N, C-alpha and C positions, 0 to 999 in steps of 0.2 A: 554544477561548477566544477570545472577541470583545470589543470596546470597547462603548461606549454611543452612539456617533454614528450618523449618518444610514446609513452603510454598514452597520452592525451590524443595524439594523432591516430593511434590504433583505434581508440574508442569512436572518434570522428569517422574514420573509414568504415567501421563496422556499421555504424547507424545509417551512413549513406548507401551501403552495400544493401541494407534492408529497407531502404526508401524512407527512412525517418527524417523529417525535418530537424536540422542541426542550427537553425537560424537564432534559437533561443539560448543556446549553449553559452554560458559565461566563463571566460578564461582568466587564470590568475597568472600573474607573473611571479609571484612571490610563494605560492603554495603549489605542492605536487598533487598529481591526480591520485585519488583514492582507489584502493583496490582490496581484494580479499583473496585468501589462500585456503583453499578447502581441503582439509586432510580426511580421506575416506578410509574405511575398513572394509574388509571382505563381507562383514556381517552388515553392511550399509549404515553403520553408525558414522557419524562425521563431527568434525570440529572445524569451526570457521574462524579464521583470524582475519579481522578487518582493520584496515587503515583508512580512516576517513578522509584525511588531506583536506584539500580545498572544500570538498563536499560538505563540511561541517560550518562552513563560513559563508554562505550565500546570503547577500543583503537584498532587502526588497528593492532598494533603488539601482541595483545593477540589473534588474529585470526590465526589459521594453514592454510596458504595459500597452502600448499601441499594437503590439502583435499577438496580445493575448485575446484573439477572436475566436472564442470556443464556446460550447455548450456544456462541457464537463472539464474539471480538474481532477487528476489522479494524484493523491498524495501517498507517499510512503514515508518510511521511518526517517526523520531528519533529527539532528542534535545540535546543541550549541546555537549560535547565530541563525542557522538554516532553520531551525524550529520556530523562532521568532518571526522568521520570514513566512513560514507556513500560515501562522495565525494572521498575519497582515493579508496573506492572499485568500484565506478564509473570508475575511472581511471584505476584500475586493469582490470576491466571487458573490457574496450576499448583495452587494450594491449593483452588480451587473448581471444578476439573473444566471449566474453560472453554478451547475451542480457540482457537487464534491463527492468523489469516491475515496474512501481512506482505508488503507491497508496498513495497520499499525504493527509494531514489532514488540517483542517481550521487553526491550529497554523502555519504550514508551508506556507500555501497560503497567510496568512496575511502578511508573511515576503517579498512577492512580488517576481517577475520573475527574477530579478538581484540576488537576495539571492540564488535562486535555479538553477541559469542558468547552472553552471558547471555539474549538474547531468542531467538537462532536455535535453540538447543539446546531451546527450549521451543514452537518454532513448528510447527504442522501443516502449513500451506501456504505456501511462499514463492514470490512472483512477482517476477521482474525480467526486464530486457532483456538482450540479448547483451553491450552495453557495460558495464552494470552488473556482469554475471556476471565478465567479464574484469578490472574494477577490484576485485572482491571476492576472487576467487581465482587471478588471473593469467590472461593471454589463451591459450585453448586451443581445441579442438574443442568444440562445444556438449555432445556427449555425456560428454566428460572433465569439463567444468565441472558438468555435472549431478551427476557422481559426487562431485566434490570437495566441492561445496556440500550435498550430501546428508550426508556424513560429519560436517558441522558440527552436525547435528541435525534439520533439517526433514524431516518424513515424506514431503511431497510438494514437488518442486521444479519450477517451470514457468518456462522462459526463452523470451521472445518475439524474433522475429528479424525484424520488419517484414513486407515482401512475402514472406519465404521462410517465413513460418508460425510456429508455436509447438511447443515440445517440452517434454514433461512426464516427470518420472521418478517412478514409483511402485511399490514393491515389486519393485525391480530391473528393471523393464520401462520401455522409452522409448516414450511415445506421441507421434505427430506430428500436428498438426492444419494443414490447408492453408487458406489465407485464402480467403475468397470473392471472386471475381473481380469487382470493382466499380469504377466510376470515383472516384478518390481526390478528394475535395473539401478535406478538412482532416483531418490526422493528430494534432492535439493532443488529448491525452486518450485516444487509442487504446489505450495500455497500461493505463490506469486502469480503461477500459471492459471490457477483456478480463479483468483481475484480478477485478473485481466479479462479472462475469456467470459466470466460472469458478467462483467461490466459491459463487455462488447455486446453480449447477447442481450442484456437488458436495453442497451441504447438501440439495438436494431428492432426490437419486437416491443419493448415495454412490457414484458412478461416474464415472471420470476421463473416458472416452470422451464420455459425455453432457454432462459440463461443458466440455469443449473444443468441441463442437458448438454449445453455447448461446451 
């Protein structure tokens, strides 16, 4: 959900340039488009300042369900009214045989498993980093956290650990992906990139090893 100002049009123009369907975007006359400001340092540390704007107030009845013809939903971190909408979309997905991939944030992880239970038990693929996993189920070894999170409902659980790679639990087997040895220029969005490429690979081949390598 975005506003009507200049920034909102820039968002739409960029999505269209990247050939992304914009027909489901909801526009608000009263609220501004959300944005983030990233403060980077020479040592690659960063602080992200976020203004959610209209993005925190997406209502379920604003979504044209007739256009939700898909096999997968990809959920990211939403707050406020928008989180309640995610819960309703999770119920909609279950009723319509739509699978859910969920990439949570530290904000939602801090809320705890009981807060996320309704969505987690309907989730096919859950992606989070090591810190978020610790916030969600308590700090432990990655393998133990994978098992604890799996018990909450997700069929596949992926935990990323920065330069130390990623771990994926599926069918009681833990897969490990070793990161490519490249010069690090910028790490902002690395987790999002992994989550989206992992989902893309899994949809294409229904194979965890292929999805990790992608």
